[in-house]
N, C-alpha and C positions, 0 to 999 in steps of 0.2 A: 437562427433558432435550431436548425438541423444539427449544427455543431454542438450546441449546448445540450440538446436532447441526447445526442450520442454520448456525451460525457456523463450525463445523468444515468443513462442505461448501462454504460460500461462500468461505472463505479458501483452501481447497484449490483451488477453481476460479480464484480470482484469481492465485495463485502459479503454478499450472500454465499458465494461459492467458497471463498477462503475461510471466513469466520464461521460459516455454516458447517463446514467440514470439521473445524476445530471443536465447535460446541456439540454437534450431533454425533459425529463419527469417530473422533480421535480416540476416545476410550470406551467405545461401545463394548459391552461384555462379550468376550471371546472373539470379536471380529473387529476390534478397534484398528483404525488406520495409522494411529500414532503420529509422531512428528514428521515422518517421511511422507505419509499420506497428505497431511495438512500442507506441507511445503509444496507438494505436487499440485494440490488443489489451487493454491494461490498462483502458481506459475501457469496452470492451465486456463485460469480465468483471463489472465493477461494475453496469453497466446491466442485464445479464441476471439477476444475482442479486437486485438490488433488486426487480425485478418478479416473480421466482419464489419467493424466500424472505424478502423484506423484511417481509411480513405476519406472519411467524412470529417473527423475532428482531430485526427492524429493519435487518438486513444491515449491521452495523458493519464486519466483515471486517478489523478493524484495532484493536489495543490503544489507539493514540493517539485514534482516533475515540471509542471507548468511554469513555475517561477524559475527553476533551474534552466529550462530551455530559453526563457526570456533573457536571463543573464548571459547565456551563451549565444544570443543573437538569432535564435531560431524562430521565435514568435514575437508578435508585436504586443506592446503593453496594454492595448485596449481589450485584449481577450482575457487578461489575467483574472479580473474580478468575476466576469460571467462564468468562466471555466471553473473557478474555485467554488463559487456558489452552487453550480450544477453538480460538481463532484461531492460536495458536502451533503446536499439534499439527496443525491442518489445513495450515498452511504447510509444516511438516516432512514431512508425508505427501506433499504435492505435489512437494516437492523430491526425495524418494526415488523417486517415479515418474519424474520428469524425469531423474534420474541414470541409471536403468535404460534409459530411451529413448536418452539422449545417448551412452552408452557401448555401445549396441547395434551400432554399426558399427566398434567399435574405437577411437573417438575418445576423447581426454581431455576432461574437463569444462571445462578452461580457467578463466576467472574465473567461470563459471557464473552470470552476471548479478548477481554480488555487488556490494554498494555499497562505494564507496571514495573516498578523497581523496588529494591529492598524486600520487605516481606511480601510484596505483591508480584515479585519476579518469580517465574516458575522455578528458578534455581537459586533464589534469594541473593541475586547479584545486586551490588551497590548502585547508587545513583550515578556515580562516576563511570562504572562499567556500562551502565545503560546509555549514558550520554555518549561515550566513545563509540559504542556499538552502533547506535542509531546514526551518528554522524558519518562514520566510515562506510557503513552499509549503504546509506543513501548517496554518499559521494560516488561510490563504485557503481551503483545502479545508474546514476546519471551519466557517468563516463561511458558505460556500456550502451545506454540508450542513444547518446549523441554519436558514438562511434558507429553503431549498427545502422543508424539512419543517415549517416553522412553520405553525400552524393558520390563519394568514391568507394563506399562499401558495396559488397555484392548485393545485387537487387533481389528482393523477395525473401530474404532470410532474417530480417530485423525482428519479426515477431518471435521466431524461434530463440534467437539470442536473448531477447528481453524476457521472455517467459522463463527460460532456463536460468537466467540471472536471478529473477525473483525467487525461483525455487531454491537456488543455492543460498541466497540471502536468508531465507527462512530456515534452511537446514543448519545454518550457523547460529542464528540469533534467537530462535524461538525459546531456548532455555534461559536467555538473558532477559528479554523484555516481552516475549510473545510476538515479537517482530512487528514494528510499525512501518517505518520508512514512508509513511503515508498519513498525513494529518487527517484526511477525510475518513480513513478507516478507523483511526483512533477516536475521533470525535463521535462517530456513530455509535460505537460500543460504549464509550464512557457515559453518554447521555442516559443510557438505559441502566447502567450499573450505579451511576451517581457516586456519592461518598468519596472513597479513596481514588476511584478512577478519574473523577473530575479534578481532584486536588493534584494529581500527578500528570494531568493532561498537558500542561505547559511544555513538558520536556518533549512530548511526542508531536507537538506542533512546531515548536521553535527549532529543535535540533535537526530534524529532517530537512527543513527549509534551509537552514544554514549549510548543511552538507551539500544540498542540491545547488545552492548558489555558488559555493566554492568550486564544485565540479564544473558548472557552466563557465566560470571564470577561467579555470585551468584549461578546459578544452578549447575555449575561444582563443586564448593567448599562447598556448603551448603547442597544441596539436593541429590547429587550423592554420593553413597557409594563408 
């Protein structure tokens, strides 16, 4: 239960910190943090949770990460469902808190940092562009996670590498999809937006998982001795 609670709290922090910065601060008049600030916010949430709760649960914070690590032989199959449920519930709880905050001054939630493609992409990128982006970014994220946490990797630096990797991923892909690489993050926001966000949600669940699984396979059979 400690592991599941750690995943709940960690994913709660990731969604609240990352999506919260996007919704509340990205375009704030005269002081907006922009894409760079939002990217840093997502990276910092992972960095802080890896070092505070990583020793309890591994700080996956992401169903795709959990499944990719399982394919790569890092975790057992019996933790997949409890971890995924904890992550999704943590994300939804964070979105609920964010909803209360955002509407606290009478504002509507807008797109609520939900992920989308075509007309709901920040840059109007196509479904194919979104699909390729989410697959490749999640693939690289898992390669970095598995490499940074390998027993032969330098000790104590995994959190920095993983946090900076997520920052870089957001710097690249926010204009395309608002950056998912995490089904729990996508589900939590789509539930509150409804409509188009739910209709496009399949891509941000399926494609990150496939990218992570491919990375787990590649790392296990190519890089691992």
